[in-house]
C-alpha positions as CSV (number, residue, x, y, z in Angstrom):
1,M,100.9,149.5,68.5
2,L,104.4,148.1,68.9
3,E,106.2,150.0,71.6
4,Q,109.2,151.9,70.2
5,Q,111.3,151.8,73.3
6,G,113.9,149.0,73.1
7,Q,113.0,148.0,69.6
8,K,115.5,147.2,66.9
9,P,115.1,148.0,63.2
10,A,113.8,145.3,60.9
11,A,117.3,144.2,60.0
12,A,118.1,140.7,61.1
13,N,119.3,140.5,64.7
14,S,121.4,137.3,64.7
15,G,122.9,137.9,68.2
16,A,119.4,138.2,69.7
17,L,118.2,135.2,67.8
18,S,121.0,133.0,69.0
19,T,120.0,133.9,72.5
20,L,116.3,133.2,71.9
21,I,116.7,129.8,70.4
22,T,118.2,128.4,73.6
23,V,114.7,128.2,75.0
24,F,113.6,126.1,72.0
25,F,116.4,123.6,73.0
26,F,115.2,123.4,76.6
27,W,111.6,122.4,75.6
28,G,112.8,119.5,73.5
29,F,115.6,118.4,75.9
30,I,113.4,118.1,79.0
31,A,110.3,116.7,77.2
32,A,112.3,113.9,75.4
33,G,114.3,113.1,78.5
34,N,111.0,112.0,80.2
35,G,111.1,109.0,77.9
36,V,114.1,107.6,79.9
37,F,112.9,109.1,83.2
38,I,109.6,107.2,83.1
39,P,111.0,103.6,83.2
40,Y,113.6,104.6,85.7
41,C,110.9,106.0,88.1
42,K,108.7,103.0,87.5
43,H,111.2,100.6,88.9
44,Y,112.6,102.9,91.6
45,F,109.2,103.8,93.1
46,N,107.7,100.4,92.2
47,L,105.0,101.9,90.0
48,D,102.6,100.3,87.5
49,Q,102.6,101.5,83.9
50,F,99.7,103.9,84.5
51,Q,101.4,105.5,87.5
52,S,104.6,106.0,85.5
53,Q,102.6,107.9,82.9
54,L,101.7,110.5,85.5
55,I,105.1,112.1,84.6
56,D,103.7,113.0,81.1
57,F,100.3,113.8,82.7
58,A,101.9,116.4,85.0
59,F,104.2,117.8,82.3
60,Y,101.6,118.3,79.6
61,L,98.8,119.3,81.9
62,A,100.9,122.3,82.8
63,Y,100.9,123.5,79.2
64,Y,97.1,123.4,79.1
65,L,96.6,125.2,82.4
66,G,99.3,127.8,81.6
67,A,97.7,128.6,78.3
68,L,94.2,128.6,79.8
69,L,95.3,131.0,82.6
70,L,96.8,133.4,80.0
71,Y,93.6,133.3,78.0
72,F,91.5,133.9,81.2
73,M,93.7,136.9,82.2
74,A,93.4,138.3,78.7
75,S,89.6,137.9,78.8
76,F,89.4,139.6,82.2
77,L,91.8,142.4,81.4
78,K,90.6,142.7,77.8
79,K,94.3,142.9,76.8
80,D,96.8,140.4,75.4
81,V,98.8,139.6,78.5
82,I,101.9,138.5,76.7
83,A,101.9,141.5,74.4
84,R,101.4,143.8,77.5
85,W,104.4,142.2,79.4
86,G,106.5,142.1,76.2
87,Y,107.9,139.0,74.6
88,K,111.3,139.5,76.3
89,N,109.9,139.9,79.8
90,S,107.5,137.0,79.3
91,I,110.4,134.6,78.4
92,V,112.3,135.8,81.4
93,Y,109.3,135.1,83.7
94,G,108.9,131.7,82.1
95,L,112.6,130.8,82.6
96,L,112.5,131.8,86.2
97,F,109.3,129.8,86.8
98,S,111.0,126.8,85.2
99,A,114.0,127.4,87.6
100,I,111.6,127.2,90.5
101,G,110.3,123.9,89.1
102,A,113.9,122.6,89.1
103,V,114.3,123.6,92.8
104,I,111.0,121.8,93.6
105,M,112.3,118.7,91.8
106,I,115.5,118.8,93.9
107,V,113.6,119.1,97.1
108,A,111.3,116.3,96.1
109,V,114.3,114.0,95.2
110,N,115.9,114.6,98.6
111,A,112.5,113.8,100.2
112,N,112.3,110.7,98.0
113,T,108.7,111.5,97.0
114,F,107.3,110.8,93.5
115,P,104.3,113.2,93.8
116,G,106.8,115.9,94.7
117,M,108.8,115.2,91.6
118,L,105.5,115.4,89.6
119,A,105.0,118.9,91.1
120,G,108.5,119.9,90.0
121,L,107.9,118.7,86.4
122,F,104.6,120.5,86.4
123,A,106.3,123.8,87.4
124,V,109.0,123.4,84.8
125,A,106.4,122.9,82.1
126,L,104.3,125.8,83.3
127,G,107.3,128.0,82.7
128,F,107.7,126.4,79.3
129,S,104.1,127.2,78.5
130,L,104.7,130.9,79.0
131,Q,108.0,130.8,77.1
132,Q,106.5,129.0,74.2
133,T,103.6,131.4,73.9
134,A,106.1,134.3,73.6
135,A,109.0,132.8,71.8
136,N,107.5,132.0,68.4
137,P,106.2,135.5,67.7
138,F,109.4,136.9,69.2
139,A,111.5,135.0,66.7
140,A,109.4,136.5,63.9
141,L,110.0,140.0,65.4
142,L,113.9,139.7,65.3
143,G,114.3,140.6,61.6
144,P,112.4,141.3,58.4
145,A,108.9,140.0,58.3
146,E,109.4,138.1,55.1
147,T,112.0,135.8,56.7
148,G,110.1,135.4,60.0
149,S,109.2,131.8,59.2
150,H,112.9,130.9,58.6
151,R,113.7,132.0,62.1
152,I,110.9,130.0,63.6
153,T,112.0,127.0,61.6
154,L,115.5,127.4,63.0
155,G,114.1,127.4,66.5
156,G,112.1,124.2,65.6
157,G,115.3,122.6,64.3
158,I,117.1,123.4,67.6
159,N,114.1,122.1,69.5
160,S,114.3,118.8,67.6
161,F,118.1,118.5,68.3
162,G,117.2,118.9,72.0
163,T,114.7,116.0,71.7
164,A,117.4,113.8,70.1
165,I,120.1,114.3,72.7
166,G,117.8,114.7,75.7
167,P,117.2,110.9,76.3
168,I,121.0,110.3,76.0
169,V,122.0,113.0,78.5
170,V,119.3,112.0,80.9
171,A,120.3,108.3,80.7
172,L,123.9,109.2,81.3
173,A,122.8,111.3,84.3
174,L,120.8,108.5,85.8
175,F,122.9,105.5,84.9
176,G,126.4,107.0,84.3
177,A,128.5,104.8,82.0
178,T,126.9,101.6,83.5
179,K,124.2,99.5,81.9
180,A,122.4,98.6,85.1
181,T,119.7,96.0,85.2
182,D,116.3,97.1,86.5
183,A,116.9,95.2,89.7
184,Q,119.9,97.4,90.3
185,I,118.1,100.7,89.8
186,N,117.3,101.1,93.5
187,S,121.0,100.9,94.4
188,L,121.7,103.8,92.0
189,G,119.3,106.1,93.9
190,L,118.1,109.5,92.9
191,G,121.2,111.5,93.7
192,K,122.1,112.1,90.1
193,V,118.6,113.5,89.4
194,T,119.5,116.2,91.9
195,T,122.7,117.0,90.0
196,L,120.8,116.9,86.7
197,Y,118.1,119.4,87.8
198,A,120.6,121.6,89.7
199,C,122.5,122.0,86.3
200,V,119.2,122.6,84.5
201,G,118.0,125.1,87.1
202,V,121.3,127.0,86.8
203,L,121.0,127.1,83.0
204,F,117.4,128.5,83.3
205,I,118.7,131.3,85.6
206,I,121.6,132.0,83.3
207,A,119.3,132.2,80.3
208,A,116.9,134.4,82.1
209,S,119.8,136.7,83.1
210,V,121.1,136.9,79.5
211,F,117.6,137.8,78.3
212,F,117.0,140.4,81.0
213,F,120.3,142.2,80.6
214,S,120.7,141.9,76.9
215,K,120.4,145.2,75.1
216,K,120.2,143.5,71.8
217,L,116.8,142.0,72.5
218,P,113.8,144.3,71.8
219,L,111.1,144.4,74.4
220,G,108.4,143.2,72.0
221,K,105.6,145.1,73.8
222,Y,102.2,145.7,72.2
223,E,98.9,147.2,73.3
224,T,96.2,145.2,71.7
225,E,92.5,144.6,72.5
226,T,91.4,141.0,72.6
227,E,88.3,139.6,71.0
228,K,85.5,138.8,73.4
229,S,84.6,135.2,73.5
230,P,82.5,134.5,76.7
231,K,81.0,131.3,75.4
232,A,84.3,129.8,74.5
233,L,85.7,130.8,77.9
234,T,82.8,129.3,79.7
235,A,83.1,126.0,77.8
236,L,86.8,125.7,78.5
237,L,86.4,126.5,82.2
238,V,83.6,124.0,82.6
239,M,85.7,121.4,80.8
240,T,88.6,122.2,83.2
241,V,86.4,121.8,86.3
242,L,85.1,118.5,85.1
243,L,88.6,117.2,84.3
244,I,89.8,118.2,87.8
245,A,86.7,116.4,89.3
246,I,87.5,113.3,87.2
247,F,91.2,113.1,88.0
248,V,90.9,113.5,91.8
249,P,89.8,109.9,92.3
250,V,92.4,108.8,89.8
251,F,95.1,110.4,92.0
252,R,93.5,109.0,95.2
253,S,93.8,105.5,93.8
254,Y,97.6,106.1,93.4
255,L,97.8,106.4,97.2
256,V,96.2,103.0,97.8
257,V,98.6,100.3,99.0
258,T,97.4,96.8,99.0
259,D,98.4,93.2,98.1
260,D,94.7,92.2,97.5
261,K,94.7,91.2,93.8
262,N,90.9,91.6,93.5
263,L,91.1,95.1,94.9
264,L,94.0,96.0,92.6
265,Q,92.0,94.8,89.6
266,E,89.0,96.8,90.7
267,I,91.2,99.9,91.1
268,E,92.6,99.4,87.6
269,I,89.2,99.2,86.0
270,T,88.0,102.3,88.0
271,R,91.1,104.2,86.8
272,L,90.4,103.3,83.2
273,K,86.8,104.4,83.4
274,W,87.8,107.8,84.9
275,L,90.5,108.3,82.3
276,I,88.1,107.5,79.4
277,G,85.6,109.8,81.1
278,G,88.2,112.6,80.9
279,L,88.7,111.9,77.2
280,V,84.9,112.0,76.7
281,V,84.6,115.3,78.5
282,I,87.2,116.9,76.2
283,V,85.7,115.5,73.0
284,A,82.1,116.3,74.1
285,T,83.1,119.9,75.0
286,L,84.6,120.6,71.6
287,L,81.8,118.9,69.7
288,Y,79.2,120.8,71.7
289,S,81.0,124.1,71.1
290,L,81.1,123.3,67.4
291,Q,77.4,122.6,67.2
292,S,76.4,125.6,69.3
293,A,78.6,127.9,67.3
294,R,77.0,126.7,64.1
295,K,73.6,127.7,65.5
296,N,74.8,131.1,66.9
297,A,78.3,132.2,66.4
298,T,78.0,135.2,68.7
299,G,80.3,135.0,71.7
300,W,82.4,132.0,70.5
301,G,85.3,134.0,69.1
302,A,87.7,131.9,67.1
303,M,85.8,128.8,68.1
304,K,83.0,129.7,65.7
305,Y,85.2,128.2,62.9
306,P,84.8,124.4,62.5
307,Q,88.3,124.0,61.1
308,L,89.7,125.4,64.4
309,V,87.5,123.4,66.8
310,L,88.2,120.1,65.0
311,G,91.8,121.3,64.6
312,M,92.0,121.7,68.4
313,L,90.9,118.0,68.7
314,A,93.5,117.2,66.0
315,I,96.3,118.9,68.0
316,F,95.1,117.2,71.1
317,T,95.3,113.8,69.3
318,Y,98.6,114.5,67.6
319,V,100.4,115.5,70.7
320,G,98.9,112.6,72.6
321,V,100.0,110.1,70.0
322,E,103.5,111.6,69.6
323,V,104.0,111.3,73.4
324,T,102.3,108.0,74.1
325,V,104.2,106.1,71.5
326,Q,107.6,106.8,73.1
327,S,106.4,107.0,76.7
328,N,105.2,103.4,76.6
329,M,108.1,102.2,74.4
330,G,110.5,101.7,77.4
331,E,108.1,99.1,78.9
332,L,107.6,97.5,75.4
333,L,111.3,97.1,74.9
334,K,111.7,95.2,78.2
335,Q,109.5,92.4,76.8
336,P,111.5,89.3,75.6
337,A,109.8,89.5,72.2
338,F,111.1,93.0,71.7
339,G,114.7,92.5,72.9
340,G,114.4,92.2,76.6
341,Y,116.2,95.5,77.2
342,T,116.7,97.1,80.6
343,S,115.8,100.6,81.5
344,S,119.5,101.7,81.1
345,Q,119.5,100.3,77.5
346,V,116.4,102.0,76.0
347,A,118.0,105.4,75.6
348,P,119.2,104.9,72.0
349,F,115.7,103.8,71.0
350,I,114.0,106.8,72.7
351,S,116.7,109.0,71.2
352,M,116.0,107.6,67.7
353,Y,112.2,108.1,68.2
354,W,112.7,111.8,69.0
355,G,115.5,111.9,66.4
356,S,112.9,110.7,63.9
357,L,110.9,113.9,64.6
358,M,114.1,115.9,64.0
359,I,114.7,114.0,60.7
360,G,111.2,114.8,59.5
361,R,111.3,118.4,60.5
362,W,114.7,119.0,58.9
363,T,113.3,117.5,55.7
364,G,110.1,119.5,55.9
365,S,112.1,122.7,56.2
366,I,113.9,122.2,52.9
367,K,111.3,124.3,51.0
368,I,112.0,127.5,52.9
369,F,115.4,127.8,51.2
370,E,113.6,127.6,47.8
371,P,115.9,125.2,46.0
372,G,115.2,124.2,42.4
373,A,112.9,121.3,41.7
374,A,115.7,118.8,40.9
375,L,117.8,119.9,43.9
376,K,114.8,119.8,46.2
377,N,113.9,116.2,45.2
378,M,117.5,115.1,45.9
379,L,117.5,116.9,49.3
380,L,114.3,115.1,50.3
381,F,116.5,111.9,50.6
382,V,119.9,113.4,51.4
383,V,118.8,115.6,54.3
384,P,117.0,112.8,56.3
385,V,120.0,110.5,55.8
386,V,122.3,113.2,57.1
387,A,120.0,113.8,60.1
388,F,119.9,110.0,60.7
389,G,123.7,110.1,60.8
390,V,123.6,112.9,63.4
391,V,121.4,110.8,65.7
392,L,123.6,107.8,65.3
393,A,126.7,109.8,65.9
394,V,125.4,111.3,69.1
395,N,124.5,107.8,70.4
396,Y,127.9,106.5,69.3
397,V,129.7,109.3,71.3
398,A,127.6,108.3,74.3
399,Q,128.9,104.7,73.8
400,N,125.4,103.3,73.1
401,D,125.0,100.3,70.9
402,I,123.8,101.7,67.6
403,Q,124.0,98.5,65.5
404,P,120.3,97.6,66.1
405,L,119.4,101.0,64.5
406,Y,121.2,100.6,61.1
407,A,118.3,99.0,59.2
408,Y,116.0,101.8,60.3
409,I,117.3,103.7,57.2
410,V,114.6,101.9,55.2
411,C,111.8,103.6,57.2
412,I,113.5,107.0,56.7
413,L,113.6,106.4,52.9
414,I,109.9,105.6,53.0
415,Q,109.3,109.0,54.7
416,G,111.3,110.7,51.9
417,I,108.9,109.1,49.4
418,A,106.0,110.4,51.4
419,F,107.4,113.9,51.4
420,Y,107.8,113.7,47.6
421,I,104.2,112.6,47.1
422,S,102.7,115.2,49.5
423,R,104.2,118.2,47.5
424,D,104.2,120.6,50.6
425,K,100.4,120.7,50.7
426,P,99.2,120.6,54.3
427,A,96.0,118.6,53.9
428,R,97.6,116.1,51.6
429,T,100.7,115.8,53.8
430,L,98.6,115.3,56.9
431,L,96.5,112.6,55.2
432,I,99.5,110.7,53.8
433,F,101.5,110.9,57.0
434,S,98.5,109.9,59.2
435,L,97.7,106.9,57.0
436,L,101.4,105.8,57.1
437,G,101.5,106.4,60.9
438,A,98.4,104.1,61.4
439,A,99.9,101.5,59.0
440,C,103.2,101.5,61.0
441,M,101.4,101.0,64.3
442,L,99.4,98.1,62.8
443,V,102.5,96.5,61.5
444,G,104.1,96.9,65.0
445,I,101.0,95.3,66.7
446,L,101.0,92.4,64.3
447,S,104.7,91.6,64.6
448,T,107.5,91.4,67.1
449,G,111.3,91.9,67.2
450,K,113.1,94.5,65.0
451,V,110.2,94.8,62.6
452,A,107.9,95.9,65.4
453,I,110.5,98.2,67.0
454,Y,111.2,99.9,63.7
455,S,107.4,100.3,63.1
456,F,106.8,101.9,66.4
457,L,109.9,104.2,66.0
458,S,108.5,105.3,62.7
459,G,105.7,106.9,64.6
460,G,108.2,109.7,65.2
461,L,108.8,110.1,61.4
462,F,105.2,110.5,60.6
463,C,104.3,112.7,63.5
464,S,107.2,115.1,62.7
465,I,105.4,117.3,60.2
466,M,101.9,117.2,61.7
467,W,102.0,120.2,63.9
468,P,102.5,122.8,61.1
469,C,100.0,121.0,58.9
470,I,97.3,121.0,61.5
471,F,98.2,124.5,62.7
472,A,98.0,126.0,59.2
473,L,94.7,124.3,58.4
474,S,93.1,125.2,61.7
475,I,93.9,128.9,61.6
476,A,93.2,129.3,57.9
477,G,90.6,132.1,57.3
478,L,90.5,133.2,61.0
479,G,91.7,136.8,60.2
480,K,91.9,139.0,63.3
481,L,91.0,136.0,65.4
482,T,94.2,134.1,64.4
483,S,96.0,135.0,67.6
484,Q,93.1,133.8,69.8
485,G,92.8,130.6,67.7
486,S,96.5,130.0,68.1
487,A,96.1,130.2,71.9
488,F,93.3,127.6,71.8
489,L,95.5,125.3,69.8
490,I,98.4,125.6,72.3
491,M,96.0,124.6,75.1
492,M,95.4,121.3,73.3
493,I,98.9,120.2,74.1
494,L,96.8,118.7,76.9
495,G,96.6,115.6,74.7
496,G,100.1,114.7,76.0
497,A,98.6,114.5,79.5
498,I,95.5,112.4,78.8
499,I,96.3,109.9,76.1
500,P,99.6,108.4,77.5
501,P,98.0,107.5,80.9
502,I,95.1,105.8,79.0
503,Q,97.5,103.6,77.0
504,G,99.4,103.0,80.3
505,K,96.3,101.8,82.0
506,L,95.3,99.6,79.1
507,A,98.8,98.1,79.3
508,D,98.3,97.3,83.0
509,L,95.3,95.1,82.1
510,E,96.4,91.5,81.7
511,S,93.8,90.9,78.9
512,I,95.5,93.7,76.8
513,G,99.1,94.2,77.9
514,I,101.7,96.7,76.6
515,H,101.9,95.3,73.0
516,N,98.2,95.5,72.3
517,S,97.9,98.9,74.1
518,Y,99.3,100.4,70.8
519,W,95.8,100.3,69.4
520,V,95.5,103.7,71.1
521,P,97.9,105.5,68.6
522,V,96.2,103.6,65.8
523,A,92.9,105.3,66.7
524,G,94.7,108.6,67.0
525,F,96.2,108.4,63.6
526,A,92.8,107.4,62.2
527,Y,91.2,110.6,63.5
528,L,94.0,112.7,62.1
529,A,93.5,111.1,58.7
530,W,89.8,111.9,58.9
531,Y,90.5,115.5,59.8
532,A,92.9,115.9,56.9
533,F,90.2,114.6,54.6
534,A,87.3,116.6,56.1
535,V,89.0,119.9,56.5
536,R,89.4,120.3,52.8
537,R,85.7,120.6,52.3
538,M,85.3,122.9,55.3
539,L,87.8,125.4,53.9
540,Q,86.5,125.0,50.3
541,K,83.1,126.2,51.6
542,Q,84.8,129.3,53.0
543,G,86.7,129.9,49.7
544,I,90.1,129.1,51.2
545,D,93.0,127.6,49.3
546,Y,93.8,124.6,51.4
547,D,96.8,123.7,49.2
548,A,98.9,126.6,50.5
549,G,102.3,125.4,51.7
550,A,102.7,124.2,55.3
551,G,104.9,126.0,57.9
552,S,107.8,124.8,60.0
553,G,107.8,122.0,62.5
554,H,106.9,122.3,66.1
């Protein structure tokens, strides 16, 4: 039962909510800022494209390991760990852990070590994993149950705003008001990174202090028994051990320093094989679990449901696609056929990519305010245009050149049409947006210049609403296993650690290159379209209405 001590009545607690949504902003700000940090580190540390993607690998791997550790602890203690600590305390612990990550980052910067910086990012994201696990249900707790989704949606909107301004702030922190060429990056040094993470670390500590000392925030403590799922736990632990074994040689290859072109080519091929091996391990584990649960569901917990297991793979794919499109975009934009931009000039494009997710999420949230049919149809086009204007305005204030982004309004209007056709039905929405995402990637691959840039940026528009669609479809019909199923889905943020390095490695191969490496997100969107189509029949067999409305964005 919910612990009474420190709890507030069901009335809306706006003061507590305003405190809570700060953590939503942090997640988006740091994650999106990596899009600018990646090309900067690539030139400063003289990395290849694969090595630069280790930033995303470290960041998103932490989400997986954090969620897995919480699940393991819950299985061992037979208690929901987050509920036992309380949502408030869990967020405080997560913020303090992220602050430790900021300190590690500062130490690594002063030591001029790239692996140390990866460790810092890993620690920051590990704290985020704990915060994220607690923050969403905590937002629902801060007021009447019937408006809980509205508060979570507000958090998602703040998160998206963080993703839109993160690249701009990070670019200003790294480059100042200059537009340095890539050859001048070494002269800039890493001193400003120290300042950036010192500020971020202080903000983490301030936020933790506000949470800890706030009397407005309820503790959010529960005492709940967890569902036993030994087979699922074993499968995930085996998968984790295999992934560690696979990535050890990948990291060892990072330490090899040689001018021998033949040896470098051999290392590239070896890396690619190991990376694909990691992907195969994840897919094989989930498919094996699916088939085994069909034969005997005992011991599999929430993973006995096919919509969840295939939904885990869908979340893995979606996060991987969302991250890899922008993580490799900085390198793409440096090519003459795509503008020949320098690392200091890509921030407005990265900002617009993440801003595209904000545009889609704001648009997808219109329905929670229950406007009339005519007003809603009008808002499907007005809201994204206004959100587009917000992204342009932020870039304008930062003195970025926004003229190349004006024509992107066409893509935004196409997204409005897609929302109109989808009618708030998660399976239909996921199918339409997946097909449009694949089409945009194909147009980008088959073209160059602004058409290609806009096409790749549109990946953000069509990824924007996928999280709630996949989440709603995956946990449909899970009943008392919904909480456990949600934890499994959070683990699959791992896709952001695996898919971007694979695309980065393909980009390093001369026979493929950065442009053709975008076949990776095409394949990802194709799977998501298949899942959207197949999950309908799965849920129909269980007597579930798959046309229930989707939730808010992630």
